[in-house]
N, C-alpha and C positions, 0 to 999 in steps of 0.2 A: 588524574583523574581524565582520560581518553575524552576526542571531543564525538560531536553525533555525526557523521555522516551525511552530506545534502545532494542525493542526486535525479537525476529528469528519470520521471520513469510512465512508464501506459499501465494503469487498473486499472485490473472489470470487475465487478462482485460478480461473483457464480450462483447465488443463492436470493432467494424474491421468503421470506416471510420462512426461514428456516429447511425453505424446497428447492432442490438443485433448478434451475433456470440450464440448460445445454446451451456454449455461447455466451452465456453472461446475459448481467444483466441490463449493467447501468455501467459505460464504460469513461475514465478519466488517465487526463493524463495537464504533463507536470511535475512543480519539484516537488519534493520529497522531502525531512530528516529523517536518517534512520541513528537509533541507538546505538554507540560503537559495537556490539555488537552483530547489527543486525536484528537482534526479541523484538524489536517491537518502529510498529514499525507509525508515522504520525503527518497526516494531511488533512489540509480542512477540518481542522479540529478533531480526528477522528485519531482516532490509537489501530492498529492492529498487533495483534502477539502472531511469532511464528505457531505456524505448524507443525510438532513435531512427521513424521510422517505423509503429510496432505490429506486435505479433505474435500472433495465431492466438484473435486479442480486444480482447487486452493491452497495458500501457501503460506498467508497469514487472515485470522479472525476478525473482528472487531471485536472492544472486548467491552461493550456496553451492550449492540442489538446480538452478536453470536451470529451477522452476517460472513460469510466463508470471498473472501477475496482473494485473485492473481497481479503478486504483482511481480512488473516488469522491471527490466532497471537494463537501461539505456545509456547512461553516462555519468562519470563524478564530475560535480559542480563544482569550479574554483570557490575557497570563500568568500575570497571581493569581488564576485563575478554577482548581477545583480539576480532579484531571485526572481521567477513570480511565482504567480495562487496558482492554483487547484482548475481548474479549464473544464468539466461536460464538451467530450469531444462528438 
């Protein structure tokens, strides 16, 4: 079984209550975990699923709320590197 991947990212919530918000609604930065195929992203207790083709300027959708997020990867983190929690910007 493949290992999950850890990345430093910037995340923007692109919808609020299902309605598109120009420029995004909430902005986060920090570490997330991706599934081996990058179809799921896990951060701050939220599970995001990859959107095929995108929607509302986003590339992932929250499984629970249906909100759309834009996830941008910055750098891959080493396995032994100390982890930082996601924080609001």
